[in-house]
C-alpha positions as CSV (number, residue, x, y, z in Angstrom):
1,M,15.0,31.9,18.4
2,P,14.7,30.6,22.0
3,N,10.9,31.0,21.7
4,N,10.9,28.8,18.7
5,Q,13.0,26.2,20.2
6,T,10.7,26.2,23.2
7,K,7.5,26.0,21.1
8,A,9.1,23.2,19.1
9,L,10.0,21.4,22.4
10,V,6.5,21.9,23.9
11,Q,4.7,20.7,20.6
12,G,7.1,17.8,20.2
13,A,6.4,16.7,23.8
14,A,2.6,17.0,23.1
15,M,2.8,14.9,19.9
16,V,4.8,12.2,21.6
17,A,2.2,12.1,24.4
18,V,-0.6,11.9,21.9
19,F,1.2,9.1,19.9
20,T,2.0,7.2,23.1
21,L,-1.5,7.4,24.2
22,M,-2.7,6.1,20.8
23,M,-0.4,3.2,21.1
24,I,-1.4,2.3,24.8
25,I,-5.1,2.5,23.5
26,S,-4.3,0.1,20.6
27,A,-2.5,-2.3,22.9
28,Y,-5.0,-2.6,25.6
29,I,-8.4,-1.9,23.9
30,P,-8.5,-4.4,21.0
31,L,-11.6,-3.0,19.6
32,A,-10.0,0.3,19.0
33,F,-7.1,-1.4,17.5
34,M,-7.7,-0.7,13.8
35,L,-9.4,2.8,14.3
36,V,-6.4,4.2,16.2
37,F,-3.8,2.8,13.7
38,L,-5.6,4.6,10.9
39,F,-4.7,7.9,12.5
40,A,-1.4,6.7,14.2
41,P,1.1,8.7,11.6
42,L,-0.9,11.9,12.2
43,P,1.0,13.3,15.3
44,F,4.5,12.9,13.7
45,A,3.2,14.0,10.3
46,W,1.9,17.3,11.7
47,Y,5.1,17.9,13.6
48,S,7.5,17.2,10.9
49,A,5.4,19.4,8.5
50,K,6.2,22.2,10.8
51,Y,9.7,21.5,11.9
52,K,13.1,20.3,10.4
53,R,13.5,16.6,9.7
54,S,16.3,16.1,12.4
55,T,14.1,17.4,15.3
56,S,11.2,15.3,14.0
57,I,13.3,12.2,14.0
58,L,14.4,12.7,17.6
59,V,10.7,13.3,18.5
60,A,9.8,10.0,16.8
61,I,12.6,8.1,18.6
62,V,11.3,9.3,21.9
63,G,7.7,8.3,20.9
64,C,8.9,4.9,20.0
65,I,10.9,4.4,23.3
66,L,7.8,5.5,25.3
67,T,5.6,3.0,23.3
68,F,8.0,0.3,24.2
69,I,8.0,1.2,27.9
70,T,4.2,1.6,28.1
71,S,2.8,-0.7,25.5
72,G,5.5,-3.6,25.2
73,L,7.4,-5.1,22.6
74,A,4.4,-6.3,20.5
75,I,3.2,-2.8,19.6
76,L,6.9,-1.4,18.9
77,P,7.1,-2.5,15.2
78,F,3.9,-0.8,14.4
79,A,5.0,2.3,16.3
80,F,8.2,2.3,14.2
81,I,6.5,2.0,10.9
82,F,3.9,4.7,11.8
83,A,6.6,7.0,13.0
84,V,8.6,6.6,9.8
85,L,5.5,7.1,7.8
86,G,4.6,10.3,9.7
87,I,8.0,11.9,9.3
88,I,8.0,11.1,5.5
89,M,4.5,12.5,5.0
90,G,5.2,15.7,7.1
91,S,8.6,16.4,5.4
92,T,7.1,16.0,1.9
93,I,4.3,18.3,3.0
94,R,6.7,20.9,4.3
95,Q,8.8,20.7,1.2
96,Q,5.6,21.3,-0.9
97,K,6.0,18.2,-3.1
98,S,3.2,16.8,-5.3
99,K,0.7,14.3,-4.1
100,L,2.2,11.8,-6.4
101,Y,5.7,12.3,-4.8
102,L,4.1,12.1,-1.4
103,F,2.4,8.8,-2.4
104,M,5.5,7.2,-3.8
105,S,7.8,8.3,-0.8
106,S,5.1,7.1,1.7
107,G,4.8,3.8,0.0
108,I,8.7,3.2,-0.1
109,A,8.7,4.3,3.5
110,V,6.2,1.8,4.6
111,L,7.9,-0.9,2.5
112,L,11.4,-0.2,3.9
113,S,10.3,0.1,7.5
114,T,8.3,-3.2,7.2
115,A,11.4,-5.0,5.7
116,I,13.4,-3.6,8.7
117,V,10.9,-5.1,11.0
118,F,10.9,-8.4,9.2
119,L,14.8,-8.6,9.4
120,A,14.7,-7.6,13.0
121,Y,12.2,-10.4,13.9
122,L,14.3,-12.9,11.7
123,R,17.7,-11.9,13.2
124,L,16.9,-11.2,16.8
125,A,14.2,-13.5,17.4
126,G,14.5,-16.1,14.7
127,I,10.9,-15.6,13.6
128,N,10.2,-15.7,9.9
129,M,6.9,-13.9,9.4
130,V,6.8,-15.0,5.8
131,E,6.8,-18.7,6.7
132,I,4.3,-18.1,9.5
133,G,1.8,-16.3,7.0
134,V,2.1,-19.1,4.4
135,E,1.7,-21.8,7.0
136,M,-1.4,-20.1,8.4
137,A,-3.0,-19.7,4.9
138,K,-2.2,-23.4,4.2
139,K,-3.9,-24.4,7.4
140,N,-6.9,-22.2,6.4
141,Y,-7.2,-23.9,3.1
142,E,-7.0,-27.3,4.6
143,Q,-9.6,-26.6,7.3
144,T,-11.9,-25.2,4.4
145,A,-11.4,-28.5,2.5
146,T,-12.1,-30.6,5.5
147,M,-15.3,-28.4,6.4
148,S,-16.5,-28.9,2.7
149,Q,-15.8,-32.6,2.9
150,N,-17.9,-33.0,6.0
151,I,-20.8,-31.0,4.8
152,T,-21.0,-32.0,1.0
153,G,-19.1,-35.2,1.0
154,Q,-16.8,-33.8,-1.6
155,S,-13.6,-31.8,-1.2
156,T,-13.5,-28.5,-3.2
157,I,-9.6,-28.5,-3.2
158,T,-7.2,-31.4,-3.3
159,P,-4.0,-31.6,-1.3
160,D,-2.0,-31.1,-4.6
161,Q,-4.0,-27.9,-5.2
162,I,-3.4,-26.6,-1.6
163,E,0.4,-27.3,-2.2
164,A,0.3,-25.5,-5.5
165,V,-1.4,-22.4,-3.9
166,S,1.1,-22.3,-1.1
167,K,4.1,-22.5,-3.6
168,M,2.7,-19.7,-5.6
169,M,2.1,-17.6,-2.4
170,E,5.8,-18.1,-1.5
171,L,6.9,-17.0,-5.0
172,T,4.7,-13.9,-5.1
173,I,5.5,-12.7,-1.8
174,P,7.8,-9.8,-2.9
175,S,5.2,-8.3,-5.1
176,T,2.3,-9.0,-2.6
177,V,4.2,-7.2,0.1
178,T,5.2,-4.2,-2.3
179,L,1.6,-3.7,-3.4
180,G,0.2,-4.3,0.0
181,T,2.4,-1.6,1.5
182,F,1.5,0.9,-1.2
183,F,-2.0,0.2,-0.6
184,V,-1.7,0.8,3.2
185,A,0.2,3.9,2.5
186,F,-2.7,5.2,0.2
187,I,-5.3,4.4,2.6
188,L,-3.4,6.3,5.5
189,M,-2.7,9.2,3.1
190,S,-6.4,9.5,2.3
191,I,-7.5,9.4,5.8
192,N,-4.8,11.6,7.3
193,L,-4.3,14.4,4.8
194,P,-7.8,15.8,5.1
195,V,-7.3,16.0,8.9
196,L,-3.9,17.7,8.4
197,K,-5.6,20.1,6.1
198,R,-8.1,20.9,8.9
199,L,-5.2,21.5,11.1
200,G,-4.0,24.4,8.8
201,L,-1.5,22.6,6.6
202,N,-1.3,23.2,2.9
203,V,-1.6,19.5,1.7
204,P,-1.2,18.5,-1.9
205,K,-4.1,17.2,-4.2
206,F,-4.2,14.3,-6.6
207,S,-5.4,15.1,-10.1
208,P,-8.8,13.2,-10.8
209,F,-8.3,9.4,-11.2
210,Q,-9.8,9.6,-14.8
211,H,-6.7,11.6,-15.8
212,M,-4.2,9.1,-14.6
213,R,-1.5,8.2,-17.2
214,L,1.3,5.7,-16.4
215,P,4.6,6.0,-18.3
216,R,4.5,4.2,-21.6
217,S,7.7,2.4,-20.4
218,I,5.3,0.2,-18.6
219,L,4.5,-1.4,-22.0
220,W,8.2,-2.2,-22.8
221,Y,8.4,-3.8,-19.4
222,Y,5.3,-5.8,-20.1
223,M,6.7,-6.9,-23.5
224,I,10.1,-8.0,-22.0
225,V,8.2,-10.2,-19.4
226,L,6.0,-11.6,-22.0
227,C,8.9,-12.5,-24.3
228,I,10.8,-14.1,-21.3
229,N,7.6,-16.3,-20.6
230,L,7.2,-17.2,-24.2
231,F,10.7,-17.8,-25.4
232,I,13.1,-18.5,-22.3
233,R,10.5,-20.2,-20.0
234,P,12.5,-20.1,-16.8
235,D,12.4,-23.1,-14.5
236,L,9.7,-23.0,-11.8
237,G,11.2,-21.6,-8.6
238,S,14.4,-20.3,-10.2
239,T,15.5,-16.8,-9.6
240,L,14.4,-15.6,-12.9
241,D,11.1,-17.2,-12.5
242,V,10.5,-15.4,-9.1
243,I,11.5,-12.1,-10.7
244,V,9.3,-12.6,-13.7
245,I,6.3,-13.7,-11.6
246,N,6.5,-10.7,-9.3
247,V,7.1,-8.2,-12.0
248,S,4.2,-9.5,-14.0
249,Y,2.0,-9.3,-10.9
250,I,2.9,-5.6,-10.4
251,L,2.5,-4.8,-14.1
252,W,-0.9,-6.5,-14.3
253,V,-2.2,-4.3,-11.4
254,L,-0.8,-1.0,-12.8
255,L,-2.4,-2.0,-16.2
256,I,-5.7,-2.8,-14.6
257,L,-5.7,0.6,-12.9
258,Q,-4.9,2.2,-16.2
259,G,-7.9,0.4,-17.8
260,I,-10.2,1.5,-15.0
261,S,-9.0,5.1,-15.4
262,F,-9.9,4.9,-19.1
263,I,-13.5,3.6,-18.3
264,H,-13.8,6.5,-15.7
265,Y,-12.6,8.9,-18.4
266,F,-14.9,7.5,-21.0
267,I,-17.9,7.6,-18.5
268,S,-17.1,11.2,-17.5
269,K,-16.9,12.5,-21.2
270,K,-20.2,10.8,-21.9
271,G,-22.0,12.5,-19.1
272,M,-23.0,9.2,-17.3
273,P,-23.9,9.3,-13.5
274,V,-21.2,8.8,-10.9
275,G,-22.8,5.4,-10.0
276,V,-21.8,3.9,-13.1
277,K,-18.2,4.5,-12.3
278,W,-18.6,2.5,-9.2
279,I,-20.3,-0.4,-11.1
280,A,-17.4,-0.4,-13.8
281,T,-14.8,-0.4,-11.0
282,L,-16.5,-3.4,-9.2
283,L,-16.8,-5.3,-12.6
284,A,-13.1,-4.7,-13.2
285,I,-12.2,-7.4,-10.6
286,P,-13.8,-10.4,-12.6
287,L,-13.0,-8.6,-16.0
288,S,-9.2,-8.2,-15.0
289,S,-8.0,-9.7,-18.4
290,F,-10.1,-7.3,-20.3
291,M,-9.0,-4.4,-18.2
292,I,-5.2,-5.3,-18.7
293,L,-5.9,-5.2,-22.5
294,L,-7.8,-1.8,-22.3
295,G,-4.9,-0.4,-20.1
296,I,-2.4,-1.6,-22.8
297,I,-4.5,-0.1,-25.5
298,D,-5.0,3.3,-23.6
299,L,-1.2,3.6,-23.0
300,G,-0.2,2.4,-26.6
301,F,-2.8,4.5,-28.6
302,D,-4.3,7.9,-28.1
303,V,-7.7,6.8,-27.7
304,R,-8.5,9.4,-25.3
305,S,-8.3,12.2,-27.8
306,L,-10.6,9.9,-30.1
307,V,-13.2,9.7,-27.2
308,K,-12.8,13.5,-26.6
309,G,-13.3,14.3,-30.3
310,K,-16.4,12.1,-30.6
311,T,-17.9,13.7,-27.5
312,Q,-17.4,17.1,-28.9
313,E,-19.1,16.2,-32.1
């Protein structure tokens, strides 16, 4: 037991040192900022996959304190988010949960830690990151409109349109942040899990994307939102309107992913080249409305068995 405790202490100190060094590099070498952050959860993910959560949390706290001392307050929020993500990833791997569970828990961890950072900035420093982001986007639109006016003599976007876009950005912030945090979690998982596997950990695997099937309850949620928009028509900016807009946004993204999954399934069953899948995925962006319809059909009807039967014939 003493040997195990000594080993845990030594490895914990090593992971704290690695994490602190990564934060120092990201703070003082701007060009290395993004590269380092991609692997930032790795030290704590590896450690928490080998040792109990309470010890991992203590090690992460020490890492955040040293980051604050060596890299300053500006890097501390990032260190906190990556430390939380690393602990959740490692704990999930240690418990041998599925990759879907790992993805959901990692996404929620990034979302909650980001919310804590936002509240800390708001309460302690009086800084509203959301308002700053919206104002920056609004200024960018205005600068683009001014530049277009100077070059072509015609403005591509009017002040009313800029105001409407800004208002829509404010209304869709909850869904945008939610989808953004889950996307970040997915990217970090995709990068760090292969490294953790190289380090000797038994990491879970996703089933192929073409076999992705969302719960059919998604269709009921979509129908409820559609009925609210058609029959109730909430006032612009009201609480119900904000909820409906953000839920709709998330459902659209999920149904688009389901539609792309069906396209991948169809291409695979027809024996087409892998490159066709990439082309179909790129075309899904401008054809988002069609992909939503395809996602609804795929969830509502058993079209995959029809495709499978036709292929076997």
